[in-house]
N, C-alpha and C positions, 0 to 999 in steps of 0.2 A: 618361658613363663613361670616355670616352677621355681626357678631361682628368684625371680622377681618377688613372688609371694613370700617366699622364705626371708628375703630382706625386709618386707613390709612387716612380717611377724616379729623379726629381730628389732625392728624400730620401735615397737610398742613400749618396752620397758623404759628405754631413755626418754621417750616422748612423756610417759607417765611421770617419771621423775621430775622432768622439766615444769610440767603443769603443776604437780604438787608442791614443788618447791616454792612457786610463785604465790599460790594459795595459802600455803603455811606461813610464808613471811607476812602475808596481808593480815592474816588472823593474829599474828604476834604484834604488828605495829599499828594496827588501827585502835584509836581509843574506845572506851566503853566495852572492854572486854569482860570476862567472867569476874576477874579479881575486882574490877572497879565496881562491877555490879554487887558483889558481896560487901564491899565497903559501904555502898550507898544504902543497901538494905539494912546494914548494921547501924548506920546513922539514923535511918528512919525508926528503927526499933528503940534506939537510944532516945530520940526525941519524943517518942510516945511513952517513955517512961518504963520500956520493957527492960532496958539495961541500964545499970546505974554506974558503971565503971566507964571512965573516958581515958583514952590513951592519948591525950594531946587536946588541942583546942578544937580540932574538926573531926577527929577520928574517934570511932567507938571500938576499934580494935587495937590490941597491944602489937608490939613488934613481933613477939613469939607467934601470935595468931596470924599476922601477916606472912610470916616465913612459912607457917604450915599451909596456909592458903596457896602461896606461890608454888609450894612443893606439890599440893594436891593437883593444881591446875598445870603443873609443868613449866612454870614460868620462873623457876629457880635456876634454870641452865641457859646457856647461850642458845640462840636460834639454831645454829648449825647442829649442835649436839641434841637438841630436842627433836629436830627433824630426823637426825639418824636414828635416835631411839624410836620414834614413831615408824620409820621405815623398817627397821628390824621387826617391830611387832606385826607390821602388815605382812612382811615375808613369812611370818609364822602364822598368818590367818587371824591376827588379833587387831581389830581396828580401834581398840580402846574401849572407854566407858563414856556413856552419854552424861553430860553434866545435868541435864534437866530430868531425864527419866532414870537416871542412876542404873542403867542396863547396859549391857554390851551393845556397841553401836551396830553390829551385824544383827543382832535380835530385834533392834528397833527399826532397821531397814527392812528386814525379812517380813516383818508383820505388815508392813505397808506395800511391799513390793507386788504381791499378786493383785491388788486392788488396781493399781496403775497399770500393770500388765494386762488385766481383763480389759479395761477401757482402750488401751492402745491397740491391742490385737483386734478388737472389734472395729474400732475406728479404721484402722489400716485395711482390714478386710473389706469393709463396706465401701471404703474410698476407691479402691482399685477396681472392685466388682462394678461399681457404678460409673465411674469416672472414665475408664478405658473404653467401654462401649459408647458412652455419651460423647467422648472426644471424637471417636470415629464417625459417629452420627452427624455431629456438628460440622466436621470437615466435609463430609459428602453433601450435607444439606446447607452449605454455606449461604448466607444472606437469604435464607428462607425463613418462614415464620417459625419453624421448630428451632433454627439456630438463634433467632433474635429473642425468642421468648426465653429459651434456656439461658442465654447470656445475661438477661436481665435478672433472672432468678439467682444465677451464680454471683454476679457482682453485687446484688444486694445482700446475699448471705455473706460475701466476703467483707463487705463494708461494715457489717454489724459486729461489734466485738462480742466474743463468746460469753464473757461474764455479763455484759448488758443484756444480751438475748436471755441468758439463764435467769436473770431477775424478772424479766418480763413473763417467761414461761412459768416461773413459780407463782408469780402474782395470779395469772389467769388460770392456769391448769391445775395448781395445787391449792391455792387459797380460795379462788372464786368456784371453779367447777368441782374441786376435790376429786380429780381423776388420778392424780399421782401423788406420791408421798412428798413431803417438803424437803427431804434430803436424806443423806446417809447412803451406805451401800446396801444394807439389809435392814429388816424390821427387827425389833425387839423379840418377836416371837418367831424368829426364824428358825431356831432348833426345834421348835414344836411342830413344824410342818412335814409333810411328807416330801418325796423327791419332787413330784410335780409342783407342789406348793412352793418349795424352795426355789424351783426354777422360775415360776411366775413371779415370785417375790423379788428376785434379782432383776428380771426384765422389767418389772414394773418401776424399780428404782433407777434403771439404767436408760430409760427412754429419753428423758429430758436432758441429762448430761451428754448423752451421745449425739443429741442434736446440735448442742453447742460445740461439740468437738469437730462435727462433721462439716458445718456450714463454711468454716474457714479453709478446710483442706480441699474442697471440692474444686475451687477455681484454679489452683496452681496445676493439679494433675490434668484437669480436663483441658484447659487452654494450652498447657504445654503439648499435650499429645495432638490436639487439633491443629496448632500451628506447624508443628514439624511434619504431620501427615500431609497438609496442604502443600507444603514445600516440596515433599517427595512426590506428590501426585503430579506436580508440575514440572518434575524433572523429566529429562531426555529419555532415561532408561524406562520410565513408565509408558511414555508415548510410543517408544520403540516396541515394548512388549505388547501393548494393545494393538500396534500395527501389524505384529506378526501373528495375531489371532487369539491372544490371551484375553479372556473376559475381564471386564472391569472389576469384577468381584475378586477373581484370582490376583489380579494386580495389585489390589488393596491388601488383601489378606497375606499373600505370599511374598510380595515385594516390598511396597511402601510401608506396610505395617511394621515389618521386621526392622527397618531403619529408623522408623519413628519411635520405637520402643527404647531406643539408646538412651536419649535423656531421661527417660523414666527409670531405666536401670541405673543411671548415674545418681539420681537422687534417692533412690530407694534406701540405700544404706544410712543416709542422714536420718530417715525416719524412726530408725531403730532408738536413737536417744529420746525421740518424742514418744516413742512407744511406752517407756516407762516414766518418763519425767512428767508427762501430762502438762496440765495447765493449773498452776496454784490458785489463779483467780477463779477458775471454774470449779476446782475442788473446794474453795472457800465458800462460794455461793451455794453449793449443793451439800456442804458439810461432808465431804468425802475424804477420809483420812488416808490420802495417798502419797506416793513419793514426791510429787511436786510441792505439796503442802508441807511435808516433812523438811524439805530443804529450806522453804521460805521461813518456817518457824525456827529452824536451827540458827539461821542467820540472824533473825530478830533477837532470839534468846542468847546469842553468842555461844551457842553449843558447837564449838569448834571440832570436836572429835566426830559429830554427825556431819557437820559441813565437809570435812575432809573425806568421810566415807562416801557422802553423795557425790562430791567432785571426782573421787577415784572411780566409782562405779560409772558415772556418766561418761567419763573420759575413756574407759575401757570399752564401753558400748559404742562410742563414736568412732574410735580407731578400728574395731572390729567391723562396724557398719561401713566404713569406707573401703575396706578389703572385700566385703561382700559386694559392694557396688562394682568393684573392679571385676570380680569374677562374673557377676550378672552381664556387664558390658561385654566381656569376652564371650560368653555363651550366646548373647543376642547377635553379635556381629563377629563372625569367625575371622574377618580380615584383621581385627585389632589384635596385635601381639605386644605384651608388655616385656620390655627388656629390662 
Protein backbone atom coordinates (compact mmCIF):
# COMPACT_ATOMS: atom_id res chain seq x y z
CA UNK A 1 0.00 0.00 0.00
CA UNK A 2 2.89 2.35 0.71
CA UNK A 3 4.18 1.94 -2.83
CA UNK A 4 0.72 2.69 -4.19
CA UNK A 5 0.47 6.03 -2.40
CA UNK A 6 4.03 6.92 -3.38
CA UNK A 7 3.08 6.37 -7.02
CA UNK A 8 -0.04 8.47 -6.55
CA UNK A 9 1.99 11.36 -5.19
CA UNK A 10 4.51 11.02 -8.01
CA UNK A 11 1.66 11.27 -10.54
CA UNK A 12 0.58 14.68 -9.20
CA UNK A 13 3.22 16.77 -11.07
CA UNK A 14 2.61 15.27 -14.55
CA UNK A 15 -1.14 15.50 -14.03
CA UNK A 16 -0.85 19.17 -13.07
CA UNK A 17 1.31 19.81 -16.12
CA UNK A 18 -1.28 18.21 -18.38
CA UNK A 19 -4.16 20.20 -16.87
CA UNK A 20 -2.33 23.52 -16.90
CA UNK A 21 -1.14 23.02 -20.50
CA UNK A 22 -4.73 22.64 -21.67
CA UNK A 23 -5.97 25.68 -19.72
CA UNK A 24 -2.95 27.76 -20.73
CA UNK A 25 -3.52 26.97 -24.41
CA UNK A 26 -7.21 27.89 -24.09
CA UNK A 27 -6.34 31.26 -22.55
CA UNK A 28 -4.04 32.00 -25.48
CA UNK A 29 -6.34 30.82 -28.27
CA UNK A 30 -9.77 32.11 -27.27
CA UNK A 31 -10.72 35.55 -28.62
CA UNK A 32 -11.38 38.54 -26.42
CA UNK A 33 -8.19 38.35 -24.37
CA UNK A 34 -6.57 41.19 -22.44
CA UNK A 35 -4.85 42.51 -25.57
CA UNK A 36 -8.15 42.79 -27.43
CA UNK A 37 -9.74 44.43 -24.40
CA UNK A 38 -6.95 47.00 -24.26
CA UNK A 39 -7.43 47.80 -27.96
CA UNK A 40 -11.19 48.08 -27.49
CA UNK A 41 -10.81 50.40 -24.49
CA UNK A 42 -8.35 52.53 -26.46
CA UNK A 43 -10.86 52.78 -29.31
CA UNK A 44 -13.56 53.85 -26.89
CA UNK A 45 -11.34 56.56 -25.44
CA UNK A 46 -10.45 57.68 -28.94
CA UNK A 47 -14.09 57.87 -30.01
CA UNK A 48 -14.88 59.89 -26.89
CA UNK A 49 -12.20 62.40 -27.80
CA UNK A 50 -9.75 61.37 -25.07
CA UNK A 51 -7.07 60.38 -27.57
CA UNK A 52 -6.41 62.32 -30.71
CA UNK A 53 -3.84 60.09 -32.37
CA UNK A 54 -4.94 57.25 -34.60
CA UNK A 55 -2.69 54.45 -35.77
CA UNK A 56 -4.85 53.31 -38.64
CA UNK A 57 -8.44 53.35 -39.66
CA UNK A 58 -9.74 51.25 -36.78
CA UNK A 59 -7.03 51.40 -34.13
CA UNK A 60 -6.09 53.98 -31.54
CA UNK A 61 -2.76 52.30 -30.72
CA UNK A 62 0.48 52.45 -32.64
CA UNK A 63 2.50 49.40 -33.59
CA UNK A 64 5.05 50.20 -30.90
CA UNK A 65 2.30 50.40 -28.28
CA UNK A 66 0.85 47.09 -29.45
CA UNK A 67 4.24 45.42 -29.14
CA UNK A 68 4.62 46.77 -25.61
CA UNK A 69 1.18 45.44 -24.72
CA UNK A 70 2.02 42.03 -26.19
CA UNK A 71 5.23 41.99 -24.19
CA UNK A 72 3.41 43.05 -21.01
CA UNK A 73 0.76 40.35 -21.35
CA UNK A 74 3.24 37.72 -22.54
CA UNK A 75 1.76 37.35 -26.01
CA UNK A 76 5.01 38.21 -27.79
CA UNK A 77 6.30 34.63 -27.44
CA UNK A 78 5.05 31.27 -28.78
CA UNK A 79 2.61 29.37 -26.57
CA UNK A 80 5.12 26.67 -25.61
CA UNK A 81 7.78 29.19 -24.61
CA UNK A 82 5.25 31.27 -22.66
CA UNK A 83 4.03 28.17 -20.83
CA UNK A 84 7.57 27.10 -19.96
CA UNK A 85 8.30 30.57 -18.61
CA UNK A 86 5.12 30.41 -16.51
CA UNK A 87 6.03 26.91 -15.28
CA UNK A 88 9.50 28.07 -14.21
CA UNK A 89 7.95 30.94 -12.26
CA UNK A 90 5.47 28.59 -10.58
CA UNK A 91 8.32 26.29 -9.56
CA UNK A 92 9.87 29.31 -7.85
CA UNK A 93 6.59 30.14 -6.09
CA UNK A 94 5.66 33.01 -8.41
CA UNK A 95 2.20 32.79 -9.99
CA UNK A 96 2.61 36.08 -11.83
CA UNK A 97 0.79 39.37 -11.46
CA UNK A 98 -2.92 39.95 -11.87
CA UNK A 99 -3.93 42.09 -14.85
CA UNK A 100 -6.91 43.52 -13.02
CA UNK A 101 -5.59 44.06 -9.50
CA UNK A 102 -1.96 44.70 -10.48
CA UNK A 103 -0.88 42.56 -7.55
CA UNK A 104 0.81 39.15 -7.24
CA UNK A 105 -1.67 36.39 -7.98
CA UNK A 106 -0.86 34.61 -4.74
CA UNK A 107 -1.72 37.73 -2.74
CA UNK A 108 -5.04 38.03 -4.59
CA UNK A 109 -5.89 34.39 -3.88
CA UNK A 110 -4.62 34.53 -0.30
CA UNK A 111 -6.94 37.40 0.58
CA UNK A 112 -10.02 35.45 -0.53
CA UNK A 113 -8.99 31.93 0.44
CA UNK A 114 -9.89 32.16 4.17
CA UNK A 115 -13.45 33.29 3.38
CA UNK A 116 -14.22 30.30 1.17
CA UNK A 117 -12.33 28.01 3.54
CA UNK A 118 -14.51 29.15 6.43
CA UNK A 119 -17.77 28.49 4.59
CA UNK A 120 -16.44 25.22 3.19
CA UNK A 121 -15.31 23.85 6.55
CA UNK A 122 -18.52 24.81 8.33
CA UNK A 123 -20.64 23.38 5.51
CA UNK A 124 -18.67 20.13 5.45
CA UNK A 125 -18.78 19.77 9.23
CA UNK A 126 -22.51 20.41 9.54
CA UNK A 127 -23.27 18.17 6.57
CA UNK A 128 -21.57 15.09 7.99
CA UNK A 129 -22.68 15.73 11.58
CA UNK A 130 -26.33 15.93 10.49
CA UNK A 131 -26.49 13.64 7.47
CA UNK A 132 -24.77 10.55 8.87
CA UNK A 133 -27.15 10.16 11.86
CA UNK A 134 -30.06 11.14 9.60
CA UNK A 135 -29.11 8.51 7.05
CA UNK A 136 -28.94 5.85 9.75
CA UNK A 137 -32.32 6.94 11.12
CA UNK A 138 -33.92 6.87 7.67
CA UNK A 139 -32.55 3.39 6.97
CA UNK A 140 -33.87 2.00 10.27
CA UNK A 141 -37.20 3.84 9.97
CA UNK A 142 -37.69 3.09 6.28
CA UNK A 143 -41.20 3.87 4.95
CA UNK A 144 -42.28 5.39 8.23
CA UNK A 145 -43.50 8.92 8.84
CA UNK A 146 -40.01 10.02 9.85
CA UNK A 147 -38.51 8.68 6.63
CA UNK A 148 -41.21 10.16 4.40
CA UNK A 149 -41.18 13.62 5.99
CA UNK A 150 -37.38 13.90 5.95
CA UNK A 151 -37.27 12.68 2.34
CA UNK A 152 -39.72 15.39 1.29
CA UNK A 153 -37.70 18.07 3.05
CA UNK A 154 -34.42 16.81 1.61
CA UNK A 155 -35.67 16.60 -1.97
CA UNK A 156 -37.34 20.00 -1.78
CA UNK A 157 -34.09 21.51 -0.57
CA UNK A 158 -32.13 19.66 -3.26
CA UNK A 159 -34.51 20.85 -5.99
CA UNK A 160 -34.17 24.54 -5.08
CA UNK A 161 -30.98 26.13 -6.48
CA UNK A 162 -28.87 27.74 -3.78
CA UNK A 163 -28.73 31.12 -5.52
CA UNK A 164 -32.53 31.19 -5.96
CA UNK A 165 -33.04 30.31 -2.30
CA UNK A 166 -30.51 32.99 -1.38
CA UNK A 167 -32.51 35.65 -3.21
CA UNK A 168 -35.68 34.64 -1.38
CA UNK A 169 -33.93 34.58 1.99
CA UNK A 170 -32.49 38.04 1.41
CA UNK A 171 -35.84 39.48 0.41
CA UNK A 172 -37.66 38.07 3.42
CA UNK A 173 -35.16 37.94 6.29
CA UNK A 174 -32.92 40.87 5.32
CA UNK A 175 -35.18 43.33 3.51
CA UNK A 176 -38.55 42.67 5.12
CA UNK A 177 -37.73 41.45 8.62
CA UNK A 178 -34.24 42.97 8.84
CA UNK A 179 -32.99 40.05 10.93
CA UNK A 180 -29.79 39.52 8.96
CA UNK A 181 -27.48 41.80 6.95
CA UNK A 182 -27.86 42.11 3.19
CA UNK A 183 -24.50 40.54 2.45
CA UNK A 184 -20.78 40.55 2.96
CA UNK A 185 -18.60 38.49 5.25
CA UNK A 186 -18.27 41.03 8.05
CA UNK A 187 -19.72 44.45 8.81
CA UNK A 188 -17.90 47.75 8.34
CA UNK A 189 -17.57 48.21 12.11
CA UNK A 190 -16.06 44.74 12.63
CA UNK A 191 -12.68 45.98 13.88
CA UNK A 192 -14.31 48.19 16.51
CA UNK A 193 -16.05 45.28 18.25
CA UNK A 194 -14.75 43.02 20.99
CA UNK A 195 -14.14 39.29 20.57
CA UNK A 196 -17.72 38.26 21.31
CA UNK A 197 -19.03 41.02 19.06
CA UNK A 198 -16.78 39.90 16.21
CA UNK A 199 -17.90 36.30 16.63
CA UNK A 200 -21.57 37.27 16.59
CA UNK A 201 -20.98 39.50 13.59
CA UNK A 202 -19.48 36.64 11.58
CA UNK A 203 -22.29 34.29 12.63
CA UNK A 204 -24.91 36.86 11.73
CA UNK A 205 -23.44 37.25 8.26
CA UNK A 206 -23.04 33.47 7.84
CA UNK A 207 -26.53 32.17 8.59
CA UNK A 208 -28.21 32.81 5.24
CA UNK A 209 -25.27 31.78 3.01
CA UNK A 210 -24.76 28.57 5.01
CA UNK A 211 -28.42 27.66 4.53
CA UNK A 212 -27.93 27.96 0.77
CA UNK A 213 -24.75 25.87 0.88
CA UNK A 214 -26.31 23.15 3.02
CA UNK A 215 -29.65 22.53 1.29
CA UNK A 216 -28.00 21.02 -1.76
CA UNK A 217 -25.43 18.88 0.05
CA UNK A 218 -27.82 17.16 2.47
CA UNK A 219 -29.48 14.93 -0.12
CA UNK A 220 -26.36 13.26 -1.51
CA UNK A 221 -24.75 12.22 1.77
CA UNK A 222 -28.00 11.26 3.51
CA UNK A 223 -29.43 9.11 0.73
CA UNK A 224 -26.07 7.59 -0.13
CA UNK A 225 -25.63 6.37 3.43
CA UNK A 226 -29.26 5.29 3.78
CA UNK A 227 -29.29 3.17 0.60
CA UNK A 228 -26.02 1.41 1.35
CA UNK A 229 -26.97 0.83 4.97
CA UNK A 230 -30.26 -0.73 3.91
CA UNK A 231 -28.42 -3.02 1.47
CA UNK A 232 -26.03 -4.11 4.21
CA UNK A 233 -28.81 -4.66 6.74
CA UNK A 234 -30.45 -7.02 4.25
CA UNK A 235 -27.23 -8.99 3.73
CA UNK A 236 -26.67 -12.52 4.94
CA UNK A 237 -23.86 -11.63 7.33
CA UNK A 238 -26.14 -9.28 9.28
CA UNK A 239 -28.86 -11.91 9.57
CA UNK A 240 -26.23 -14.43 10.68
CA UNK A 241 -24.87 -12.05 13.31
CA UNK A 242 -28.35 -11.41 14.70
CA UNK A 243 -29.10 -15.16 14.67
CA UNK A 244 -25.97 -15.74 16.77
CA UNK A 245 -27.21 -13.36 19.45
CA UNK A 246 -25.79 -10.01 18.35
CA UNK A 247 -28.23 -7.23 19.12
CA UNK A 248 -29.69 -5.24 16.25
CA UNK A 249 -27.99 -2.08 17.49
CA UNK A 250 -24.58 -3.74 17.53
CA UNK A 251 -25.22 -5.25 14.10
CA UNK A 252 -25.88 -1.76 12.76
CA UNK A 253 -23.06 0.10 14.48
CA UNK A 254 -20.30 -2.52 14.37
CA UNK A 255 -20.98 -4.35 11.11
CA UNK A 256 -23.36 -2.70 8.66
CA UNK A 257 -22.36 0.85 9.47
CA UNK A 258 -18.70 0.30 8.74
CA UNK A 259 -19.36 -1.16 5.31
CA UNK A 260 -21.85 1.59 4.56
CA UNK A 261 -19.25 4.27 5.25
CA UNK A 262 -17.11 3.13 2.30
CA UNK A 263 -18.98 5.21 -0.33
CA UNK A 264 -18.97 8.18 2.06
CA UNK A 265 -15.19 7.88 2.41
CA UNK A 266 -14.85 7.55 -1.36
CA UNK A 267 -16.59 10.85 -2.04
CA UNK A 268 -15.05 12.71 0.90
CA UNK A 269 -11.90 13.74 -0.95
CA UNK A 270 -13.87 15.32 -3.77
CA UNK A 271 -15.44 17.69 -1.29
CA UNK A 272 -12.07 19.27 -0.61
CA UNK A 273 -12.29 21.20 -3.89
CA UNK A 274 -15.79 22.35 -2.95
CA UNK A 275 -14.33 23.26 0.43
CA UNK A 276 -12.55 26.26 -1.05
CA UNK A 277 -14.13 26.81 -4.43
CA UNK A 278 -17.60 27.41 -3.00
CA UNK A 279 -20.37 28.62 -5.27
CA UNK A 280 -19.77 31.78 -7.25
CA UNK A 281 -23.54 32.27 -7.62
CA UNK A 282 -24.12 32.19 -3.86
CA UNK A 283 -21.11 34.42 -3.31
CA UNK A 284 -22.50 36.85 -5.88
CA UNK A 285 -25.94 36.92 -4.25
CA UNK A 286 -24.53 37.58 -0.78
CA UNK A 287 -21.65 39.78 -1.96
CA UNK A 288 -19.03 37.42 -0.50
CA UNK A 289 -15.59 38.07 -1.92
CA UNK A 290 -14.51 34.44 -1.94
CA UNK A 291 -12.49 32.03 -4.03
CA UNK A 292 -15.33 30.98 -6.33
CA UNK A 293 -16.30 34.54 -7.21
CA UNK A 294 -12.64 35.36 -7.81
CA UNK A 295 -12.38 32.59 -10.41
CA UNK A 296 -15.52 33.72 -12.23
CA UNK A 297 -14.43 37.36 -12.21
CA UNK A 298 -11.00 36.40 -13.52
CA UNK A 299 -12.56 34.51 -16.43
CA UNK A 300 -14.91 37.36 -17.32
CA UNK A 301 -12.11 39.94 -17.07
CA UNK A 302 -9.66 37.72 -18.96
CA UNK A 303 -7.31 37.92 -15.99
CA UNK A 304 -5.38 34.88 -17.15
CA UNK A 305 -2.69 34.78 -14.42
CA UNK A 306 -5.45 34.57 -11.79
CA UNK A 307 -7.27 31.95 -13.87
CA UNK A 308 -4.14 29.82 -14.01
CA UNK A 309 -3.58 30.27 -10.28
CA UNK A 310 -7.14 29.22 -9.46
CA UNK A 311 -6.95 26.19 -11.78
CA UNK A 312 -3.60 25.15 -10.34
CA UNK A 313 -4.78 25.36 -6.73
CA UNK A 314 -8.08 23.60 -7.47
CA UNK A 315 -6.27 20.81 -9.34
CA UNK A 316 -3.81 20.27 -6.49
CA UNK A 317 -6.65 20.07 -3.98
CA UNK A 318 -8.57 17.62 -6.16
CA UNK A 319 -5.59 15.30 -6.58
CA UNK A 320 -4.77 15.40 -2.88
CA UNK A 321 -8.45 14.87 -2.09
CA UNK A 322 -8.53 11.70 -4.19
CA UNK A 323 -5.53 10.35 -2.29
CA UNK A 324 -7.20 11.20 1.02
CA UNK A 325 -10.30 9.31 -0.15
CA UNK A 326 -8.19 6.22 -0.83
CA UNK A 327 -6.64 6.50 2.64
CA UNK A 328 -10.06 6.80 4.27
CA UNK A 329 -11.41 3.83 2.32
CA UNK A 330 -8.46 1.72 3.48
CA UNK A 331 -9.04 2.79 7.08
CA UNK A 332 -12.77 2.08 6.97
CA UNK A 333 -12.41 -1.31 5.28
CA UNK A 334 -9.19 -3.18 6.21
CA UNK A 335 -9.96 -5.76 3.49
CA UNK A 336 -9.09 -3.20 0.81
CA UNK A 337 -5.48 -3.29 -0.25
CA UNK A 338 -4.19 -0.91 -2.91
CA UNK A 339 -1.54 -2.38 -5.19
